[in-house]
C-alpha positions as CSV (number, residue, x, y, z in Angstrom):
1,M,33.2,-47.0,-49.2
2,T,35.8,-48.5,-51.5
3,P,34.8,-50.6,-54.5
4,A,36.4,-53.6,-52.8
5,Q,34.2,-53.1,-49.7
6,R,31.1,-52.7,-51.9
7,A,32.0,-56.0,-53.7
8,Q,32.4,-57.7,-50.3
9,V,29.0,-56.4,-49.1
10,K,27.4,-57.3,-52.4
11,K,28.6,-60.9,-51.9
12,V,27.2,-61.1,-48.4
13,L,23.9,-59.6,-49.6
14,Q,23.6,-62.1,-52.4
15,E,24.2,-64.9,-49.9
16,M,21.5,-63.5,-47.6
17,E,19.1,-63.2,-50.5
18,S,19.5,-66.8,-51.6
19,E,19.2,-68.0,-48.1
20,L,16.0,-66.0,-47.4
21,A,14.4,-66.8,-50.7
22,G,15.2,-70.5,-50.4
23,K,13.7,-70.9,-47.0
24,G,10.1,-70.8,-47.9
25,P,7.4,-70.1,-45.3
26,R,7.5,-71.9,-42.0
27,K,4.4,-74.0,-41.3
28,V,3.0,-75.6,-38.2
29,D,0.6,-78.4,-38.8
30,P,-2.7,-78.2,-36.8
31,N,-3.0,-80.7,-34.0
32,R,-6.5,-81.6,-35.0
33,S,-7.5,-83.1,-38.3
34,G,-10.9,-83.7,-39.8
35,D,-14.2,-82.0,-39.1
36,A,-15.1,-83.7,-35.8
37,P,-13.1,-82.5,-32.7
38,D,-11.4,-85.3,-30.9
39,V,-12.9,-86.1,-27.6
40,G,-10.5,-86.6,-24.7
41,T,-7.5,-85.1,-26.4
42,N,-4.9,-83.2,-24.4
43,E,-6.3,-79.7,-23.9
44,D,-2.8,-78.2,-23.7
45,E,-2.1,-79.0,-27.3
46,Q,-4.3,-76.4,-28.9
47,P,-2.9,-73.3,-27.2
48,L,0.6,-74.5,-27.7
49,N,-0.1,-75.1,-31.4
50,E,-1.7,-71.7,-31.8
51,M,1.4,-70.1,-30.1
52,L,3.7,-72.0,-32.5
53,Q,1.7,-70.9,-35.5
54,T,1.9,-67.3,-34.3
55,I,5.6,-67.5,-33.9
56,A,6.0,-69.1,-37.3
57,S,3.8,-66.3,-38.8
58,N,5.9,-63.6,-37.2
59,R,9.1,-65.1,-38.4
60,N,7.7,-65.4,-41.9
61,R,6.8,-61.7,-41.9
62,A,10.3,-60.8,-40.5
63,D,12.0,-62.9,-43.2
64,A,9.9,-61.3,-45.9
65,A,10.7,-57.8,-44.6
66,T,14.5,-58.6,-44.4
67,L,14.4,-60.0,-47.9
68,L,12.9,-56.8,-49.2
69,L,15.6,-54.7,-47.6
70,V,18.3,-57.0,-48.9
71,R,16.9,-56.7,-52.5
72,R,16.7,-53.0,-52.1
73,A,20.3,-52.8,-51.0
74,L,21.4,-55.0,-54.0
75,D,19.4,-52.7,-56.3
76,K,21.2,-49.7,-54.9
77,L,24.6,-51.4,-55.4
78,A,23.6,-52.3,-59.0
79,A,22.6,-48.7,-59.8
80,G,26.1,-47.5,-59.2
81,G,26.6,-48.0,-55.5
82,E,28.4,-44.7,-54.8
83,S,25.8,-43.7,-52.3
84,F,25.7,-47.2,-50.7
85,G,26.7,-47.1,-47.1
86,E,25.3,-43.5,-46.6
87,C,22.4,-42.8,-44.3
88,E,19.3,-42.1,-46.3
89,E,18.2,-39.3,-43.9
90,C,21.3,-37.4,-43.0
91,G,23.8,-38.5,-45.7
92,E,26.5,-39.4,-43.2
93,D,28.4,-42.7,-43.6
94,I,26.9,-45.7,-41.9
95,S,29.5,-47.2,-39.5
96,P,31.3,-50.2,-40.9
97,G,30.3,-52.2,-37.8
98,R,26.6,-51.6,-38.5
99,L,27.0,-52.5,-42.1
100,K,28.8,-55.7,-41.1
101,A,26.0,-56.7,-38.8
102,M,23.2,-55.4,-41.2
103,P,24.6,-54.9,-44.7
104,Y,21.1,-53.8,-45.8
105,A,21.0,-51.0,-43.2
106,Q,19.5,-47.8,-44.6
107,L,20.0,-45.4,-41.7
108,C,22.9,-44.6,-39.4
109,V,22.5,-45.4,-35.7
110,N,21.5,-41.9,-34.7
111,C,18.8,-41.6,-37.4
112,Q,17.5,-45.1,-36.6
113,A,17.3,-44.2,-32.9
114,K,15.3,-41.0,-33.8
115,R,13.0,-43.0,-36.0
116,D,12.4,-45.7,-33.3
117,G,11.7,-43.2,-30.6
118,P,12.7,-43.4,-26.9
119,R,12.6,-46.7,-25.2
120,T,11.2,-46.4,-21.7
121,L,11.1,-49.6,-19.8
122,P,9.2,-49.7,-16.5
123,T,11.4,-49.9,-13.5
124,R,10.4,-52.0,-10.6
125,K,11.7,-50.9,-7.2
126,K,9.9,-53.4,-5.0
127,L,8.5,-56.8,-5.5
128,T,4.9,-55.6,-4.9
129,D,5.0,-52.7,-7.5
130,Y,2.9,-54.7,-10.0
131,T,0.4,-56.4,-7.8
């Protein structure tokens, strides 16, 4: 990776860091307030609210994990950056397309696939296969 490419990736990573750090956690307000439960409220609201809280919590965890990877990539660039863009397992160059999509990528596609393991999705041949 050339110094100009590293500088461009560094700029993108810094933008990602400021965006992720500036977001703050997502919150969903509870649909009930106070100690006494409301009588006669819409019973569909509570499960929907719990689902929205779960989604917000999952997004907060994903943002925190991505921010950690971005900061790690920035630290790697600050420490010299000669090894930036190389797979941490096999040492091969990470493809430019992968780095463009995920500038914080630590592994090449092949090593990431090995780490993730095989993806086997159930196939459904007939409509009644799952009943």
